[in-house]
C-alpha positions as CSV (number, residue, x, y, z in Angstrom):
1,M,0.0,0.0,0.0
2,T,1.4,3.4,-1.0
3,V,1.0,6.6,1.0
4,A,-1.3,8.0,-1.7
5,D,-3.5,4.9,-1.6
6,A,-3.8,4.8,2.1
7,A,-4.3,8.6,2.5
8,G,-7.7,8.4,0.7
9,G,-9.3,6.5,3.6
10,T,-8.1,8.8,6.4
11,E,-10.6,10.4,8.7
12,R,-9.7,13.8,10.1
13,A,-10.5,14.7,13.7
14,T,-11.6,18.4,13.6
15,A,-11.4,20.7,16.6
16,A,-13.9,23.4,17.3
17,G,-13.0,27.0,16.5
18,G,-11.8,29.3,19.3
19,A,-11.6,32.9,20.0
20,A,-9.7,35.2,17.6
21,T,-6.1,35.9,18.5
22,P,-3.9,38.9,17.7
23,V,-2.5,39.3,14.1
24,V,1.0,40.5,14.0
25,T,2.9,42.2,11.2
26,P,5.6,39.8,10.0
27,P,9.3,40.8,10.1
28,P,10.9,42.5,7.1
29,G,11.6,40.0,4.3
30,A,9.1,37.4,5.6
31,A,6.1,36.3,3.6
32,A,2.8,37.8,4.8
33,P,1.1,35.3,7.1
34,G,-2.1,35.6,5.2
35,T,-0.6,34.2,2.0
36,A,-0.6,30.6,1.0
37,E,3.2,30.7,1.2
38,A,3.5,31.3,5.0
39,R,2.6,28.4,7.3
40,I,4.8,29.3,10.2
41,T,6.4,32.7,11.0
42,V,9.1,33.1,13.6
43,H,9.1,36.9,14.5
44,D,11.9,38.6,16.4
45,L,12.4,35.6,18.7
46,T,14.8,35.5,21.6
47,M,15.4,32.3,23.4
48,A,16.8,32.5,26.9
49,Y,17.2,30.7,30.2
50,G,17.0,33.3,32.9
51,S,19.6,35.9,32.1
52,F,21.5,33.7,29.6
53,V,20.5,34.4,26.0
54,L,20.8,31.3,23.9
55,M,19.7,32.8,20.6
56,Q,18.2,36.2,19.6
57,D,16.8,38.1,16.6
58,L,15.5,35.0,14.9
59,N,13.3,36.0,11.9
60,F,12.2,33.5,9.3
61,T,9.1,32.1,7.5
62,I,8.4,28.4,6.8
63,R,6.4,27.9,3.5
64,R,3.4,25.7,3.5
65,G,4.3,22.2,2.2
66,S,8.0,22.6,2.6
67,I,10.6,20.5,4.4
68,F,12.4,23.0,6.6
69,V,15.6,22.1,8.5
70,I,16.9,23.7,11.7
71,M,20.6,23.1,11.7
72,G,23.8,24.2,13.5
73,G,26.5,22.9,15.8
74,S,25.9,21.0,19.0
75,G,24.4,23.1,21.8
76,C,23.2,25.9,19.5
77,G,19.6,25.6,20.4
78,K,18.1,23.6,17.6
79,T,15.8,21.4,19.8
80,T,15.1,24.5,22.0
81,L,13.8,26.3,19.0
82,L,11.5,23.4,18.1
83,K,10.2,23.4,21.7
84,H,9.4,27.1,21.4
85,M,7.5,26.4,18.2
86,I,5.3,23.8,19.9
87,G,4.8,25.7,23.1
88,L,7.0,23.7,25.5
89,V,9.2,26.7,26.2
90,E,8.0,30.4,26.2
91,P,10.0,33.0,24.3
92,A,11.9,35.7,26.2
93,R,10.9,38.0,23.4
94,G,9.0,37.7,20.1
95,E,6.5,35.2,19.0
96,I,5.5,32.3,16.7
97,L,2.6,32.6,14.2
98,Y,0.7,29.8,12.5
99,G,-0.9,31.4,9.4
100,E,-2.3,34.6,10.8
101,E,-2.6,33.5,14.4
102,S,-0.1,34.2,17.1
103,F,0.5,30.9,18.9
104,T,2.5,32.7,21.5
105,R,-0.3,35.1,22.4
106,A,-3.2,32.6,22.1
107,T,-5.3,31.7,25.0
108,E,-4.6,28.3,26.6
109,D,-7.7,26.8,25.1
110,R,-7.0,28.0,21.6
111,R,-3.4,26.9,21.9
112,Q,-4.5,23.4,22.8
113,E,-6.7,23.4,19.6
114,L,-3.8,24.5,17.5
115,L,-1.6,21.8,19.0
116,R,-4.0,19.2,17.6
117,S,-2.9,20.2,14.1
118,F,0.7,19.4,15.0
119,G,2.4,16.1,15.1
120,V,5.8,15.7,16.9
121,T,8.3,12.8,16.7
122,Y,11.0,12.7,19.3
123,Q,14.4,11.2,19.2
124,Q,13.4,8.0,21.0
125,G,10.0,7.7,19.4
126,A,8.0,8.5,22.5
127,L,6.2,5.2,22.5
128,W,4.8,3.6,25.7
129,S,7.0,0.5,26.5
130,S,3.9,-1.2,28.1
131,K,1.6,-0.6,25.1
132,T,1.5,-2.2,21.7
133,L,2.2,0.0,18.6
134,A,-1.5,0.2,17.9
135,E,-2.3,1.2,21.5
136,S,0.3,4.0,21.3
137,V,-1.1,5.3,18.1
138,A,-4.6,5.1,19.5
139,L,-4.0,7.3,22.5
140,P,-4.6,10.7,20.9
141,L,-7.6,9.4,19.0
142,E,-9.2,8.1,22.2
143,Q,-8.4,11.4,24.0
144,Y,-9.5,13.9,21.4
145,T,-12.1,12.2,19.2
146,D,-15.5,10.5,19.6
147,L,-14.6,7.7,17.2
148,S,-15.7,4.2,18.1
149,S,-13.3,1.5,19.1
150,R,-13.6,-0.1,15.6
151,E,-12.9,3.2,13.9
152,V,-9.9,3.9,16.1
153,R,-8.5,0.5,15.3
154,E,-8.9,1.0,11.6
155,I,-7.2,4.4,11.7
156,C,-4.3,2.8,13.8
157,E,-3.9,0.1,11.2
158,L,-3.9,2.7,8.4
159,K,-1.3,4.9,10.1
160,L,1.0,2.0,10.8
161,A,0.6,0.8,7.2
162,L,1.5,4.3,6.0
163,V,4.9,4.0,7.6
164,G,5.5,0.4,6.5
165,L,4.5,-1.4,9.7
166,K,1.4,-3.3,8.5
167,G,1.2,-6.5,10.5
168,F,3.1,-5.1,13.5
169,E,0.1,-3.6,15.4
170,E,0.4,-6.0,18.3
171,Y,4.2,-5.7,18.7
172,Y,5.8,-3.8,21.7
173,P,8.6,-1.3,21.2
174,S,11.1,-3.7,22.7
175,Q,10.3,-6.3,20.0
176,I,11.2,-4.1,17.0
177,S,14.3,-2.4,15.7
178,G,15.3,1.2,16.2
179,G,14.3,2.2,12.7
180,M,10.9,0.6,13.2
181,R,10.4,2.5,16.5
182,K,11.2,5.7,14.6
183,R,8.5,4.9,12.0
184,A,6.0,3.9,14.8
185,G,6.7,7.2,16.4
186,L,5.8,8.9,13.1
187,A,2.6,6.9,12.9
188,R,1.7,8.1,16.4
189,A,2.5,11.7,15.5
190,M,0.2,11.3,12.4
191,A,-2.8,10.0,14.4
192,L,-4.9,13.2,14.2
193,D,-3.9,14.0,10.6
194,P,-1.6,17.0,11.5
195,D,-1.0,19.8,9.1
196,V,2.5,20.3,10.5
197,L,5.0,17.6,11.5
198,F,8.0,18.3,13.7
199,F,10.9,15.9,13.8
200,D,13.7,16.0,16.4
201,E,16.8,14.2,15.0
202,P,14.8,11.5,13.2
203,S,17.9,9.7,11.9
204,A,19.8,9.7,15.2
205,G,21.2,6.2,15.9
206,L,20.1,4.7,12.6
207,D,22.4,3.0,10.1
208,P,22.8,4.7,6.7
209,I,20.3,2.5,4.9
210,S,17.6,2.9,7.5
211,S,18.3,6.7,7.6
212,H,17.9,6.9,3.8
213,L,14.6,4.9,3.9
214,L,13.3,7.2,6.6
215,D,14.2,10.3,4.5
216,D,12.3,8.8,1.5
217,L,9.3,8.2,3.8
218,I,9.3,11.8,5.0
219,V,9.3,13.1,1.4
220,E,6.6,10.7,0.4
221,L,4.4,11.8,3.3
222,R,5.0,15.4,2.5
223,D,4.1,14.9,-1.2
224,S,1.1,12.7,-0.6
225,L,-0.4,14.4,2.5
226,G,0.6,18.0,1.9
227,S,2.1,18.4,5.4
228,T,4.6,21.1,6.3
229,I,7.6,19.5,7.9
230,V,10.1,21.1,10.4
231,M,13.1,18.9,11.1
232,V,16.0,19.3,13.6
233,T,19.0,17.4,12.4
234,H,22.8,17.5,12.0
235,E,22.9,14.7,9.4
236,L,24.3,16.2,6.2
237,P,23.1,13.4,3.9
238,S,19.5,14.0,5.1
239,I,19.8,17.7,4.9
240,F,21.1,17.8,1.4
241,A,18.7,15.0,0.2
242,I,15.3,16.3,1.4
243,A,15.5,19.9,2.7
244,D,13.8,22.7,0.7
245,D,14.8,25.4,3.1
246,S,16.7,25.9,6.3
247,V,18.0,28.2,9.0
248,F,21.5,27.9,10.6
249,L,21.9,28.8,14.3
250,D,25.4,30.1,15.2
251,T,26.6,29.7,18.8
252,G,29.3,32.4,18.2
253,T,27.0,35.2,17.3
254,R,23.9,33.7,19.1
255,T,21.7,34.4,16.2
256,M,20.9,32.9,12.7
257,A,23.9,33.0,10.4
258,A,22.2,31.8,7.2
259,R,18.9,31.0,5.7
260,G,18.0,29.2,2.5
261,N,18.1,25.9,0.6
262,P,21.1,24.0,2.1
263,R,22.4,23.1,-1.4
264,D,22.4,26.8,-2.3
265,L,24.1,27.7,1.0
266,L,26.8,25.1,0.2
267,R,27.6,26.8,-3.1
268,N,27.1,30.5,-2.2
269,C,27.3,31.1,1.6
270,E,30.4,33.0,2.5
271,N,30.0,32.6,6.3
272,P,32.9,30.4,7.4
273,T,31.0,28.7,10.2
274,V,28.2,27.7,7.9
275,H,30.7,26.6,5.3
276,R,32.6,24.4,7.7
277,F,29.4,22.8,8.9
278,L,28.2,22.0,5.4
279,T,31.5,20.6,4.2
280,R,32.6,18.6,7.2
281,G,33.7,15.1,6.1
282,A,34.1,14.2,2.5
283,E,31.7,11.3,3.0
284,D,28.9,13.8,3.7
285,E,29.1,15.6,0.4
286,P,25.7,16.1,-1.2
287,G,26.8,14.1,-4.3
288,R,26.4,10.9,-2.2
289,R,22.7,11.3,-2.1
290,P,20.1,12.5,-4.7
291,A,19.7,16.3,-4.3
């Protein structure tokens, strides 16, 4: 079963509308939030822990339907930025917008509604060790929808089939490989048919073949389901193979040092920190993988 075949049978859980939230003028150079281009806008964002400023003056827009990579050296704040984008950490300054809505300024009820349009995959899959794969995928459906047990079961089977795990519904995480756990985590993240998918180091710990297959799956899901994908990764083969756009966080200047398609940055960016990151290791050259 292909993603395109399976997607036709998906049922979407729809949240009720909430109160209007403030509309904010986007930063200079960003696409207007009301256009079809802008799905996510990061506006004048500062990330800090107390008095320590991790990153500041972050301004960028993520286009609808793109695969956007957050990259940079270890400790630069890649995962912290992702946490800001899903509300796990509050900005010291600035805000995150989804379309025309300010996620940062939204009421708690409205923020919870917006969160149901997101799917998040974590480095370890975020699966319950005591639950089967189907039971882990079923949790958000049971919590946020009124679907019957039979309907929930059908959707769980569909989501697992989408990621190549048909027949593994009754397996526990300890009974499958690391790559399969990553895909099961993706099925869980897709349970409510999210419009935006967030990935935190999806290829971490995988062998090159499994990593390549996961990259192919991410692209197929984007193309078939129309999701916008935001991915934190330091894996150059994945970055060059699937990213449409990116932002580079620089620990030296504590702000974004570059923005654009990574293949274009490799050819044209004159920032030495960005260039070193994108050229580290001859085995990571983009020619090793289809661009």
